[in-house]
Backbone atoms as SQL, in Angstrom:
CREATE TABLE atoms (id INTEGER PRIMARY KEY, chain TEXT, resi INTEGER, resn TEXT, atom TEXT, x REAL, y REAL, z REAL);
INSERT INTO atoms VALUES
  (1, 'A', 1, 'MET', 'N', -0.334, 11.234, -0.065),
  (2, 'A', 1, 'MET', 'CA', 0.850, 10.819, -0.770),
  (3, 'A', 1, 'MET', 'C', 0.901, 9.298, -0.822),
  (4, 'A', 2, 'ILE', 'N', 1.534, 8.815, -1.862),
  (5, 'A', 2, 'ILE', 'CA', 1.733, 7.373, -1.986),
  (6, 'A', 2, 'ILE', 'C', 3.206, 7.074, -1.745),
  (7, 'A', 3, 'PHE', 'N', 3.457, 6.063, -0.923),
  (8, 'A', 3, 'PHE', 'CA', 4.818, 5.651, -0.608),
  (9, 'A', 3, 'PHE', 'C', 5.046, 4.237, -1.109),
  (10, 'A', 4, 'ILE', 'N', 6.293, 3.932, -1.430),
  (11, 'A', 4, 'ILE', 'CA', 6.680, 2.604, -1.887),
  (12, 'A', 4, 'ILE', 'C', 7.756, 2.080, -0.950),
  (13, 'A', 5, 'ALA', 'N', 7.473, 0.957, -0.311),
  (14, 'A', 5, 'ALA', 'CA', 8.457, 0.294, 0.541),
  (15, 'A', 5, 'ALA', 'C', 9.041, -0.860, -0.259),
  (16, 'A', 6, 'SER', 'N', 10.311, -0.748, -0.618),
  (17, 'A', 6, 'SER', 'CA', 10.944, -1.841, -1.359),
  (18, 'A', 6, 'SER', 'C', 11.362, -2.928, -0.381),
  (19, 'A', 7, 'THR', 'N', 11.355, -4.159, -0.877),
  (20, 'A', 7, 'THR', 'CA', 11.692, -5.288, -0.015),
  (21, 'A', 7, 'THR', 'C', 12.256, -6.426, -0.846),
  (22, 'A', 8, 'THR', 'N', 12.834, -7.387, -0.186),
  (23, 'A', 8, 'THR', 'CA', 13.333, -8.581, -0.843),
  (24, 'A', 8, 'THR', 'C', 12.152, -9.416, -1.334),
  (25, 'A', 9, 'MET', 'N', 12.303, -9.987, -2.523),
  (26, 'A', 9, 'MET', 'CA', 11.246, -10.846, -3.065),
  (27, 'A', 9, 'MET', 'C', 10.912, -11.936, -2.055),
  (28, 'A', 10, 'GLY', 'N', 9.623, -12.106, -1.795),
  (29, 'A', 10, 'GLY', 'CA', 9.166, -13.108, -0.847),
  (30, 'A', 10, 'GLY', 'C', 8.775, -12.542, 0.507),
  (31, 'A', 11, 'LEU', 'N', 9.217, -11.314, 0.803),
  (32, 'A', 11, 'LEU', 'CA', 8.891, -10.691, 2.093),
  (33, 'A', 11, 'LEU', 'C', 7.774, -9.661, 1.987),
  (34, 'A', 12, 'GLU', 'N', 7.124, -9.584, 0.839),
  (35, 'A', 12, 'GLU', 'CA', 6.083, -8.578, 0.639),
  (36, 'A', 12, 'GLU', 'C', 4.948, -8.721, 1.644),
  (37, 'A', 13, 'SER', 'N', 4.541, -9.948, 1.927),
  (38, 'A', 13, 'SER', 'CA', 3.429, -10.154, 2.867),
  (39, 'A', 13, 'SER', 'C', 3.822, -9.746, 4.285),
  (40, 'A', 14, 'VAL', 'N', 5.082, -9.914, 4.635),
  (41, 'A', 14, 'VAL', 'CA', 5.557, -9.497, 5.959),
  (42, 'A', 14, 'VAL', 'C', 5.522, -7.975, 6.064),
  (43, 'A', 15, 'VAL', 'N', 5.971, -7.293, 5.016),
  (44, 'A', 15, 'VAL', 'CA', 5.942, -5.822, 5.006),
  (45, 'A', 15, 'VAL', 'C', 4.498, -5.332, 5.041),
  (46, 'A', 16, 'LYS', 'N', 3.606, -6.028, 4.340),
  (47, 'A', 16, 'LYS', 'CA', 2.184, -5.655, 4.377),
  (48, 'A', 16, 'LYS', 'C', 1.649, -5.738, 5.801),
  (49, 'A', 17, 'GLU', 'N', 1.964, -6.803, 6.513),
  (50, 'A', 17, 'GLU', 'CA', 1.513, -6.953, 7.901),
  (51, 'A', 17, 'GLU', 'C', 2.102, -5.861, 8.793),
  (52, 'A', 18, 'GLU', 'N', 3.353, -5.501, 8.566),
  (53, 'A', 18, 'GLU', 'CA', 3.960, -4.404, 9.330),
  (54, 'A', 18, 'GLU', 'C', 3.232, -3.095, 9.043),
  (55, 'A', 19, 'CYS', 'N', 2.878, -2.860, 7.772),
  (56, 'A', 19, 'CYS', 'CA', 2.143, -1.644, 7.397),
  (57, 'A', 19, 'CYS', 'C', 0.767, -1.615, 8.050),
  (58, 'A', 20, 'LEU', 'N', 0.095, -2.752, 8.075),
  (59, 'A', 20, 'LEU', 'CA', -1.210, -2.824, 8.738),
  (60, 'A', 20, 'LEU', 'C', -1.076, -2.512, 10.227),
  (61, 'A', 21, 'ALA', 'N', -0.043, -3.048, 10.857),
  (62, 'A', 21, 'ALA', 'CA', 0.170, -2.818, 12.290),
  (63, 'A', 21, 'ALA', 'C', 0.459, -1.349, 12.587),
  (64, 'A', 22, 'LEU', 'N', 1.070, -0.649, 11.622),
  (65, 'A', 22, 'LEU', 'CA', 1.367, 0.774, 11.811),
  (66, 'A', 22, 'LEU', 'C', 0.188, 1.669, 11.440),
  (67, 'A', 23, 'GLY', 'N', -0.880, 1.081, 10.899),
  (68, 'A', 23, 'GLY', 'CA', -2.085, 1.842, 10.597),
  (69, 'A', 23, 'GLY', 'C', -2.093, 2.532, 9.251),
  (70, 'A', 24, 'PHE', 'N', -1.258, 2.099, 8.313),
  (71, 'A', 24, 'PHE', 'CA', -1.231, 2.714, 6.993),
  (72, 'A', 24, 'PHE', 'C', -2.469, 2.310, 6.203),
  (73, 'A', 25, 'LYS', 'N', -2.872, 3.152, 5.258),
  (74, 'A', 25, 'LYS', 'CA', -4.100, 2.955, 4.482),
  (75, 'A', 25, 'LYS', 'C', -3.785, 2.539, 3.048),
  (76, 'A', 26, 'ASN', 'N', -4.771, 1.926, 2.402),
  (77, 'A', 26, 'ASN', 'CA', -4.707, 1.554, 0.980),
  (78, 'A', 26, 'ASN', 'C', -3.409, 0.829, 0.626),
  (79, 'A', 27, 'ILE', 'N', -3.163, -0.262, 1.290),
  (80, 'A', 27, 'ILE', 'CA', -1.936, -1.031, 1.089),
  (81, 'A', 27, 'ILE', 'C', -2.109, -1.944, -0.118),
  (82, 'A', 28, 'LYS', 'N', -1.142, -1.885, -1.036),
  (83, 'A', 28, 'LYS', 'CA', -1.149, -2.729, -2.230),
  (84, 'A', 28, 'LYS', 'C', 0.190, -3.459, -2.305),
  (85, 'A', 29, 'VAL', 'N', 0.130, -4.746, -2.611),
  (86, 'A', 29, 'VAL', 'CA', 1.337, -5.569, -2.652),
  (87, 'A', 29, 'VAL', 'C', 1.697, -5.900, -4.097),
  (88, 'A', 30, 'PHE', 'N', 2.961, -5.712, -4.446),
  (89, 'A', 30, 'PHE', 'CA', 3.504, -6.053, -5.760),
  (90, 'A', 30, 'PHE', 'C', 4.786, -6.851, -5.545),
  (91, 'A', 31, 'ASP', 'N', 5.326, -7.408, -6.609),
  (92, 'A', 31, 'ASP', 'CA', 6.587, -8.137, -6.494),
  (93, 'A', 31, 'ASP', 'C', 7.704, -7.184, -6.072),
  (94, 'A', 32, 'GLY', 'N', 8.295, -7.418, -4.915),
  (95, 'A', 32, 'GLY', 'CA', 9.426, -6.632, -4.457),
  (96, 'A', 32, 'GLY', 'C', 9.095, -5.287, -3.850),
  (97, 'A', 33, 'ARG', 'N', 7.800, -4.978, -3.702),
  (98, 'A', 33, 'ARG', 'CA', 7.449, -3.675, -3.118),
  (99, 'A', 33, 'ARG', 'C', 6.036, -3.701, -2.553),
  (100, 'A', 34, 'VAL', 'N', 5.797, -2.771, -1.646),
  (101, 'A', 34, 'VAL', 'CA', 4.474, -2.577, -1.057),
  (102, 'A', 34, 'VAL', 'C', 4.174, -1.086, -1.118),
  (103, 'A', 35, 'GLU', 'N', 3.017, -0.722, -1.669),
  (104, 'A', 35, 'GLU', 'CA', 2.610, 0.682, -1.744),
  (105, 'A', 35, 'GLU', 'C', 1.557, 0.955, -0.684),
  (106, 'A', 36, 'PHE', 'N', 1.611, 2.154, -0.116),
  (107, 'A', 36, 'PHE', 'CA', 0.607, 2.560, 0.864),
  (108, 'A', 36, 'PHE', 'C', 0.478, 4.069, 0.840),
  (109, 'A', 37, 'GLU', 'N', -0.615, 4.566, 1.411),
  (110, 'A', 37, 'GLU', 'CA', -0.868, 6.006, 1.452),
  (111, 'A', 37, 'GLU', 'C', -0.645, 6.537, 2.854),
  (112, 'A', 38, 'GLY', 'N', -0.248, 7.802, 2.915),
  (113, 'A', 38, 'GLY', 'CA', -0.057, 8.438, 4.205),
  (114, 'A', 38, 'GLY', 'C', 0.443, 9.858, 4.047),
  (115, 'A', 39, 'ASP', 'N', 0.824, 10.445, 5.166),
  (116, 'A', 39, 'ASP', 'CA', 1.395, 11.789, 5.166),
  (117, 'A', 39, 'ASP', 'C', 2.865, 11.693, 5.580),
  (118, 'A', 40, 'PHE', 'N', 3.496, 12.846, 5.822),
  (119, 'A', 40, 'PHE', 'CA', 4.919, 12.828, 6.165),
  (120, 'A', 40, 'PHE', 'C', 5.187, 12.129, 7.494),
  (121, 'A', 41, 'ARG', 'N', 4.250, 12.185, 8.411),
  (122, 'A', 41, 'ARG', 'CA', 4.428, 11.448, 9.674),
  (123, 'A', 41, 'ARG', 'C', 4.499, 9.944, 9.410),
  (124, 'A', 42, 'ASP', 'N', 3.663, 9.478, 8.478),
  (125, 'A', 42, 'ASP', 'CA', 3.694, 8.060, 8.121),
  (126, 'A', 42, 'ASP', 'C', 5.008, 7.693, 7.433),
  (127, 'A', 43, 'LEU', 'N', 5.549, 8.614, 6.651),
  (128, 'A', 43, 'LEU', 'CA', 6.847, 8.377, 6.019),
  (129, 'A', 43, 'LEU', 'C', 7.930, 8.175, 7.072),
  (130, 'A', 44, 'VAL', 'N', 7.919, 9.016, 8.091),
  (131, 'A', 44, 'VAL', 'CA', 8.894, 8.889, 9.176),
  (132, 'A', 44, 'VAL', 'C', 8.683, 7.574, 9.920),
  (133, 'A', 45, 'LYS', 'N', 7.426, 7.254, 10.233),
  (134, 'A', 45, 'LYS', 'CA', 7.123, 5.989, 10.919),
  (135, 'A', 45, 'LYS', 'C', 7.599, 4.795, 10.102),
  (136, 'A', 46, 'ALA', 'N', 7.364, 4.839, 8.798),
  (137, 'A', 46, 'ALA', 'CA', 7.769, 3.728, 7.936),
  (138, 'A', 46, 'ALA', 'C', 9.283, 3.556, 7.944),
  (139, 'A', 47, 'ASN', 'N', 10.012, 4.651, 7.847),
  (140, 'A', 47, 'ASN', 'CA', 11.474, 4.564, 7.846),
  (141, 'A', 47, 'ASN', 'C', 12.024, 4.047, 9.169),
  (142, 'A', 48, 'ILE', 'N', 11.352, 4.343, 10.249),
  (143, 'A', 48, 'ILE', 'CA', 11.841, 3.909, 11.564),
  (144, 'A', 48, 'ILE', 'C', 11.404, 2.484, 11.890),
  (145, 'A', 49, 'TYR', 'N', 10.138, 2.151, 11.635),
  (146, 'A', 49, 'TYR', 'CA', 9.568, 0.918, 12.169),
  (147, 'A', 49, 'TYR', 'C', 9.429, -0.247, 11.190),
  (148, 'A', 50, 'LEU', 'N', 9.524, -0.023, 9.887),
  (149, 'A', 50, 'LEU', 'CA', 9.444, -1.154, 8.959),
  (150, 'A', 50, 'LEU', 'C', 10.764, -1.915, 8.998),
  (151, 'A', 51, 'ARG', 'N', 10.723, -3.126, 9.514),
  (152, 'A', 51, 'ARG', 'CA', 11.938, -3.910, 9.708),
  (153, 'A', 51, 'ARG', 'C', 12.326, -4.725, 8.485),
  (154, 'A', 52, 'CYS', 'N', 11.359, -5.114, 7.675),
  (155, 'A', 52, 'CYS', 'CA', 11.645, -5.983, 6.530),
  (156, 'A', 52, 'CYS', 'C', 11.686, -5.223, 5.208),
  (157, 'A', 53, 'SER', 'N', 11.631, -3.915, 5.264),
  (158, 'A', 53, 'SER', 'CA', 11.711, -3.083, 4.072),
  (159, 'A', 53, 'SER', 'C', 13.134, -2.545, 3.930),
  (160, 'A', 54, 'ASP', 'N', 13.610, -2.484, 2.682),
  (161, 'A', 54, 'ASP', 'CA', 14.946, -1.944, 2.430),
  (162, 'A', 54, 'ASP', 'C', 14.944, -0.418, 2.468),
  (163, 'A', 55, 'ARG', 'N', 14.025, 0.171, 1.702),
  (164, 'A', 55, 'ARG', 'CA', 13.934, 1.627, 1.598),
  (165, 'A', 55, 'ARG', 'C', 12.472, 2.025, 1.452),
  (166, 'A', 56, 'VAL', 'N', 12.191, 3.301, 1.731),
  (167, 'A', 56, 'VAL', 'CA', 10.844, 3.832, 1.529),
  (168, 'A', 56, 'VAL', 'C', 10.968, 5.036, 0.599),
  (169, 'A', 57, 'PHE', 'N', 10.245, 4.987, -0.502),
  (170, 'A', 57, 'PHE', 'CA', 10.287, 6.032, -1.517),
  (171, 'A', 57, 'PHE', 'C', 8.956, 6.777, -1.560),
  (172, 'A', 58, 'ILE', 'N', 8.987, 8.015, -2.057),
  (173, 'A', 58, 'ILE', 'CA', 7.775, 8.783, -2.332),
  (174, 'A', 58, 'ILE', 'C', 7.462, 8.614, -3.819),
  (175, 'A', 59, 'LYS', 'N', 6.250, 8.168, -4.122),
  (176, 'A', 59, 'LYS', 'CA', 5.842, 8.010, -5.521),
  (177, 'A', 59, 'LYS', 'C', 5.431, 9.378, -6.043),
  (178, 'A', 60, 'MET', 'N', 6.211, 9.902, -6.979),
  (179, 'A', 60, 'MET', 'CA', 5.972, 11.253, -7.472),
  (180, 'A', 60, 'MET', 'C', 5.093, 11.276, -8.716),
  (181, 'A', 61, 'ALA', 'N', 5.153, 10.219, -9.516),
  (182, 'A', 61, 'ALA', 'CA', 4.344, 10.151, -10.736),
  (183, 'A', 61, 'ALA', 'C', 4.362, 8.723, -11.256),
  (184, 'A', 62, 'GLU', 'N', 3.435, 8.458, -12.148),
  (185, 'A', 62, 'GLU', 'CA', 3.392, 7.159, -12.814),
  (186, 'A', 62, 'GLU', 'C', 2.900, 7.389, -14.229),
  (187, 'A', 63, 'PHE', 'N', 3.634, 6.870, -15.196),
  (188, 'A', 63, 'PHE', 'CA', 3.233, 7.006, -16.587),
  (189, 'A', 63, 'PHE', 'C', 3.814, 5.853, -17.393),
  (190, 'A', 64, 'LYS', 'N', 3.250, 5.649, -18.577),
  (191, 'A', 64, 'LYS', 'CA', 3.701, 4.585, -19.460),
  (192, 'A', 64, 'LYS', 'C', 4.390, 5.210, -20.660),
  (193, 'A', 65, 'ALA', 'N', 5.609, 4.783, -20.916),
  (194, 'A', 65, 'ALA', 'CA', 6.366, 5.259, -22.067),
  (195, 'A', 65, 'ALA', 'C', 6.801, 4.044, -22.878),
  (196, 'A', 66, 'LEU', 'N', 6.429, 4.019, -24.142),
  (197, 'A', 66, 'LEU', 'CA', 6.772, 2.880, -24.995),
  (198, 'A', 66, 'LEU', 'C', 8.063, 3.094, -25.769),
  (199, 'A', 67, 'THR', 'N', 8.497, 4.347, -25.878),
  (200, 'A', 67, 'THR', 'CA', 9.752, 4.642, -26.571),
  (201, 'A', 67, 'THR', 'C', 10.610, 5.537, -25.691),
  (202, 'A', 68, 'TYR', 'N', 11.882, 5.600, -26.042),
  (203, 'A', 68, 'TYR', 'CA', 12.806, 6.443, -25.289),
  (204, 'A', 68, 'TYR', 'C', 12.412, 7.916, -25.410),
  (205, 'A', 69, 'GLU', 'N', 11.934, 8.318, -26.577),
  (206, 'A', 69, 'GLU', 'CA', 11.519, 9.704, -26.783),
  (207, 'A', 69, 'GLU', 'C', 10.336, 10.063, -25.886),
  (208, 'A', 70, 'GLU', 'N', 9.379, 9.144, -25.762),
  (209, 'A', 70, 'GLU', 'CA', 8.241, 9.373, -24.861),
  (210, 'A', 70, 'GLU', 'C', 8.707, 9.519, -23.418),
  (211, 'A', 71, 'LEU', 'N', 9.648, 8.677, -23.033),
  (212, 'A', 71, 'LEU', 'CA', 10.185, 8.737, -21.676),
  (213, 'A', 71, 'LEU', 'C', 10.818, 10.098, -21.408),
  (214, 'A', 72, 'LEU', 'N', 11.633, 10.587, -22.331),
  (215, 'A', 72, 'LEU', 'CA', 12.273, 11.891, -22.151),
  (216, 'A', 72, 'LEU', 'C', 11.245, 13.015, -22.088),
  (217, 'A', 73, 'LYS', 'N', 10.234, 12.953, -22.958),
  (218, 'A', 73, 'LYS', 'CA', 9.195, 13.987, -22.978),
  (219, 'A', 73, 'LYS', 'C', 8.434, 14.025, -21.650),
  (220, 'A', 74, 'LEU', 'N', 8.018, 12.861, -21.161),
  (221, 'A', 74, 'LEU', 'CA', 7.265, 12.801, -19.907),
  (222, 'A', 74, 'LEU', 'C', 8.140, 13.169, -18.713),
  (223, 'A', 75, 'GLN', 'N', 9.400, 12.805, -18.772),
  (224, 'A', 75, 'GLN', 'CA', 10.327, 13.153, -17.694),
  (225, 'A', 75, 'GLN', 'C', 10.520, 14.666, -17.625),
  (226, 'A', 76, 'LYS', 'N', 10.610, 15.323, -18.769),
  (227, 'A', 76, 'LYS', 'CA', 10.754, 16.782, -18.782),
  (228, 'A', 76, 'LYS', 'C', 9.503, 17.453, -18.228),
  (229, 'A', 77, 'LEU', 'N', 8.331, 16.932, -18.573),
  (230, 'A', 77, 'LEU', 'CA', 7.089, 17.473, -18.015),
  (231, 'A', 77, 'LEU', 'C', 7.057, 17.309, -16.503),
  (232, 'A', 78, 'LEU', 'N', 7.502, 16.178, -16.033),
  (233, 'A', 78, 'LEU', 'CA', 7.540, 15.914, -14.596),
  (234, 'A', 78, 'LEU', 'C', 8.503, 16.866, -13.901),
  (235, 'A', 79, 'ASN', 'N', 9.667, 17.074, -14.469),
  (236, 'A', 79, 'ASN', 'CA', 10.631, 17.999, -13.868),
  (237, 'A', 79, 'ASN', 'C', 10.070, 19.409, -13.777),
  (238, 'A', 80, 'GLY', 'N', 9.299, 19.825, -14.771),
  (239, 'A', 80, 'GLY', 'CA', 8.698, 21.148, -14.733),
  (240, 'A', 80, 'GLY', 'C', 7.695, 21.294, -13.607),
  (241, 'A', 81, 'LYS', 'N', 6.977, 20.232, -13.289),
  (242, 'A', 81, 'LYS', 'CA', 5.986, 20.285, -12.217),
  (243, 'A', 81, 'LYS', 'C', 6.639, 20.244, -10.844),
  (244, 'A', 82, 'ILE', 'N', 7.746, 19.536, -10.727),
  (245, 'A', 82, 'ILE', 'CA', 8.411, 19.406, -9.430),
  (246, 'A', 82, 'ILE', 'C', 9.130, 20.690, -9.058),
  (247, 'A', 83, 'LEU', 'N', 9.827, 21.276, -10.022),
  (248, 'A', 83, 'LEU', 'CA', 10.592, 22.491, -9.740),
  (249, 'A', 83, 'LEU', 'C', 9.647, 23.646, -9.589);
């Protein structure tokens, strides 16, 4: 699973170091967030031990939509897979 730890702009490198210390894999840094891979145990660890992260999300899908209609179509497909 891929997780997203949101953070205040400028603290991404601190969250990355915290993720490294916790042993998370495939850490990627973006503006305002840090992505990493793990299992549900890692999700629990992240929520408890990441001090500079605001929230930890589960990345369920990623897609590009250029119009509102595309967004609705892809969102409906995603809902069908989740349910």
